[in-house]
C-alpha positions in Angstrom: -11.8 48.4 -6.1 -8.1 47.8 -5.5 -6.9 44.8 -3.5 -3.4 43.2 -2.7 -3.6 39.3 -4.2 -0.9 36.9 -3.2 -0.7 34.8 -6.1 2.1 32.3 -4.8 5.2 32.2 -2.6 6.8 35.7 -3.1 4.6 36.5 -6.0 2.0 39.5 -5.7 0.2 42.0 -7.6 -2.4 44.9 -6.7 -5.4 44.0 -8.9 -8.9 45.3 -9.7 -11.3 43.4 -7.7 -15.1 43.0 -7.3 -16.2 45.3 -4.4 -17.8 43.6 -1.6 -21.5 43.8 -0.9 -22.7 43.5 2.4 -25.2 40.3 2.6 -27.8 39.7 5.9 -25.9 40.4 9.0 -22.8 41.8 7.3 -21.2 45.1 6.7 -18.7 46.6 4.2 -15.9 49.0 5.7 -13.9 51.2 3.8 -10.2 50.5 5.2 -8.4 53.4 6.8 -5.3 51.4 8.0 -3.8 48.0 8.0 -0.9 46.7 10.0 1.5 44.0 8.3 1.9 41.1 10.7 4.4 38.1 10.9 1.5 35.9 9.7 1.3 38.1 6.7 5.0 37.4 6.0 4.6 33.9 6.2 1.9 33.7 3.8 3.8 35.6 1.6 6.6 33.5 1.8 4.9 30.3 1.7 6.0 29.1 5.1 2.6 29.8 6.8 1.4 26.2 8.3 -2.2 26.6 6.9 -1.0 26.8 3.4 0.5 23.2 3.9 -2.6 21.5 5.4 -5.4 23.2 3.1 -6.6 25.7 5.6 -5.2 28.7 3.3 -4.4 28.7 -0.4 -3.4 30.8 -3.2 -4.5 33.1 -4.7 -5.3 34.9 -1.3 -5.9 38.5 0.0 -4.2 39.1 3.1 -4.4 41.6 6.2 -6.0 40.9 9.5 -5.2 44.3 11.6 -7.3 46.9 10.5 -9.5 50.1 11.0 -12.2 51.7 9.2 -15.4 53.3 8.7 -18.7 51.3 7.9 -20.2 52.4 4.4 -22.5 50.0 3.8 -24.9 47.6 6.1 -26.7 44.5 5.3 -30.2 43.3 6.2 -30.6 42.7 10.1 -28.0 45.0 10.9 -28.2 48.4 12.7 -28.3 51.1 10.4 -26.6 53.4 13.1 -23.3 51.7 12.2 -23.2 53.3 9.1 -20.5 56.0 9.3 -19.1 54.7 12.4 -15.1 54.2 12.8 -14.7 50.5 13.9 -12.3 47.6 14.1 -12.7 43.8 14.3 -12.3 40.4 15.4 -10.1 38.4 12.9 -11.6 35.0 14.1 -15.2 34.3 12.6 -16.5 31.2 14.3 -19.7 29.4 12.9 -21.6 30.5 15.6 -23.3 27.4 16.3 -21.0 24.8 17.3 -20.2 24.0 21.1 -17.0 26.0 20.9 -18.8 29.1 19.7 -21.8 28.8 22.2 -19.3 28.5 24.9 -17.8 31.8 24.0 -14.5 30.1 22.2 -15.3 30.9 18.8 -11.6 31.6 18.1 -11.0 27.9 18.0 -14.1 27.0 16.0 -13.2 24.2 13.8 -15.1 25.6 10.8 -13.8 29.3 11.6 -12.7 31.9 9.0 -9.9 34.0 9.9 -9.9 37.0 8.1 -7.2 37.5 5.4 -5.7 34.0 6.5 -8.1 31.1 7.2 -10.9 29.7 4.9 -10.6 32.1 2.0 -12.1 35.3 3.7 -10.6 38.3 1.8 -8.3 40.4 4.1 -8.0 44.1 4.6 -5.1 44.8 2.5 -7.8 46.4 0.0 -10.1 49.6 -0.3 -13.1 47.8 1.5 -13.5 44.7 3.7 -16.6 42.7 4.1 -17.2 41.8 7.6 -19.8 40.2 10.0 -21.6 42.9 12.0 -21.3 40.9 15.0 -17.3 40.8 14.8 -17.2 44.6 15.0 -15.9 46.8 17.9 -16.6 50.5 17.8 -13.7 53.0 18.0 -13.8 56.0 20.3 -12.5 59.2 18.9 -9.5 58.8 21.2 -8.6 56.2 19.5 -7.1 57.3 15.8 -6.4 54.8 12.8 -2.7 54.2 13.9 -4.1 53.0 17.1 -7.3 51.4 15.8 -5.2 49.2 13.5 -3.4 48.0 16.8 -6.0 46.8 18.3 -5.9 43.1 17.0 -2.3 42.5 18.0 -3.1 44.4 21.3 -6.0 42.1 22.0 -3.5 39.1 21.7 -0.8 40.6 24.2 -3.5 41.7 26.6 -4.5 37.8 26.5 -1.0 37.0 27.1 -0.8 39.5 30.0 -3.9 38.0 31.5 -2.8 34.5 31.3 0.7 35.5 32.7 -1.3 36.9 36.0 1.7 38.2 37.6 0.7 40.6 40.6 1.9 44.4 41.2 5.4 44.1 41.6 6.2 40.7 40.5 8.8 40.0 37.9 7.6 39.3 34.3 10.1 38.4 31.6 8.7 39.1 28.0 11.0 37.2 25.5 11.0 38.9 22.1 10.8 42.6 21.6 8.7 42.9 18.5 5.5 44.0 18.3 3.4 41.5 20.4 6.1 41.6 23.0 6.6 45.1 23.3 2.7 45.5 23.7 2.5 42.7 26.3 5.2 44.6 28.1 3.0 47.7 27.7 -0.3 46.0 29.1 2.0 44.4 31.8 3.5 47.8 33.1 0.2 49.3 33.5 -1.2 46.5 35.3 1.7 47.1 37.6 4.2 44.0 36.9 7.9 44.4 37.1 8.6 44.0 33.4 11.9 42.7 31.8 12.4 42.1 28.1 14.6 39.5 26.6 15.9 39.9 23.0 19.1 39.3 20.8 19.2 42.5 18.6 20.6 45.7 19.8 18.3 47.8 17.8 15.1 46.5 19.1 16.3 46.2 22.7 17.3 50.1 22.4 13.8 50.8 21.0 12.4 48.9 24.1 14.6 51.1 26.5 13.1 54.3 24.7 9.6 53.2 25.7 10.8 53.5 29.3 11.7 49.6 29.7 15.4 50.2 31.1 15.3 46.5 32.0 15.8 45.3 28.4 18.5 42.3 28.2 20.1 39.9 26.1 20.8 36.4 27.3 24.3 37.2 28.4 23.4 40.2 30.5 19.9 38.7 31.9 19.7 39.0 35.6 18.8 35.8 37.8 15.4 36.9 39.3 12.5 34.6 40.4 10.5 35.2 37.4 6.8 34.8 38.2 5.7 34.3 34.6 7.8 34.3 31.3 5.7 35.3 28.2 7.6 33.6 24.9 6.6 36.4 22.3 9.5 35.3 20.0 10.0 33.0 17.2 12.8 31.0 18.7 12.4 27.2 18.8 14.4 26.5 21.8 12.6 29.3 23.8 9.7 27.4 25.4 12.6 24.9 27.0 14.4 28.0 27.9 11.1 29.6 29.5 10.4 26.6 31.5 14.0 26.6 32.9 13.9 30.2 33.8 10.4 30.4 35.5 9.9 30.0 39.3 8.4 26.7 40.3 4.5 26.9 40.3 4.9 29.8 38.0 3.4 30.3 34.5 4.7 30.3 31.1 2.5 31.7 28.3 3.4 30.6 24.5 2.3 33.3 21.8 5.1 33.2 19.5 5.5 30.4 16.8 8.6 29.4 15.6 9.3 27.8 12.4 10.6 24.2 14.0 9.2 22.2 16.8 10.4 23.2 20.2 12.1 20.8 22.4 10.5 20.9 25.7 10.7 18.2 28.6 7.4 18.1 29.9 8.3 16.1 32.8 9.3 19.6 34.0 5.9 20.8 34.2 4.4 18.7 36.5 7.9 18.2 38.6 7.8 22.3 39.3 4.0 22.4 39.2 3.9 24.8 36.2 0.9 26.2 34.1 1.8 26.5 30.6 -1.0 28.6 28.4 -1.0 28.7 24.6 -2.7 32.2 22.9 -4.5 31.8 19.6 -5.8 35.3 18.5 -7.1 38.3 20.5 -10.8 37.8 20.4 -11.3 38.0 24.3 -8.8 40.9 24.5 -9.9 43.5 22.1 -12.2 45.4 24.0 -9.8 45.6 26.9 -7.2 47.0 24.3 -9.3 49.6 23.2 -10.3 50.5 26.6 -6.9 50.7 27.6 -5.7 52.8 24.5 -8.7 55.0 24.5 -8.0 56.0 28.3 -4.5 56.8 27.7 -3.1 53.8 29.9 -1.1 52.4 27.3 0.0 54.0 24.0 0.9 51.7 21.2 1.5 54.4 18.5 5.4 54.6 18.7 5.7 51.2 17.6 4.6 51.9 13.8 7.6 53.2 12.3 6.0 54.1 9.0 2.9 54.1 6.8 2.8 52.9 2.9 0.4 53.1 0.2 -1.1 49.9 -1.2 1.1 49.8 -3.9 4.0 49.2 -1.4 2.4 46.7 0.7 3.9 43.5 -1.6 7.4 44.9 -1.0 6.9 45.4 2.7 5.7 41.8 2.7 9.1 40.9 1.2 11.1 42.5 3.8 11.6 46.1 2.4 11.3 49.4 4.9 11.2 52.7 3.9 14.3 54.9 4.2 12.8 56.9 6.5 11.1 54.6 8.6 11.4 55.0 12.5 12.6 52.7 15.0 9.2 50.7 15.8 8.7 47.1 14.8 5.5 47.9 12.9 4.7 48.9 9.6 1.2 50.0 8.4 -0.4 50.5 5.0 -3.1 52.9 3.9 -5.2 51.7 1.0 -6.5 54.9 0.4 -2.9 56.0 -1.0 
């Protein structure tokens, strides 16, 4: 089959590789759609932290935001899964450690991360091997575009849950990229008074087109008693700023990761009685994202600017966008093209 292979920083090729075979407890999925994520860009550039500490290594095959159809099931797997449209968890825990047994497989020390950590091949390929217990079925109301947005949606929904804003309470989301916009959509559905903070006029204009009239730059940001701040940016100074902005006894949620350490005076946390939460992975939010997408309460489809073929995926990782791409922040790959 065809798969995108990263052979080093800024080096890639679409290669003929061996097709996966479903072992016990596993399935093979014919991939329909894959989202390109900021983590994929870091793997492409060589800046991803896992490449420095040995949790990932070239050559590697990226892609962890995906959906498709089960085409093969292994021993011990319900045969009724064959032909089902699915997406799946990126985080694959060992299943036996204390963290996994407590439901925290996304931080298992021995976990694989599909297309990212431990050498588990990713979804930028015609077919993908996945443990059956990592699958989530997709209802007919969730098409392929939206199905490949479940994984980032799970991350964003976890961030909104951690923010814990009540109806009408002001919530500031910093960073109007894919995760920030998804968080804003979920938070609006939950009744929060959602504001977005960004630096790029184009991204802020797109946020306003989604109905977020309260989209600001630092210069125009109003002074409000922010019940919570979600940092979905890559700005190294944003965590410090979030702690300054949020109300005493409020909550700061960190889901964006910068390329440099943040300068945060931790004395502010007890002195202002703040709760700070970090989010790694969408595992606990995947089912909720699917439910909200299927019901129509949240429509993430407009975030996808264009869909390209597998042969163009490496160019996308290098920063290329099709000339006819829309204004959304997300690009998708259809490996069947």
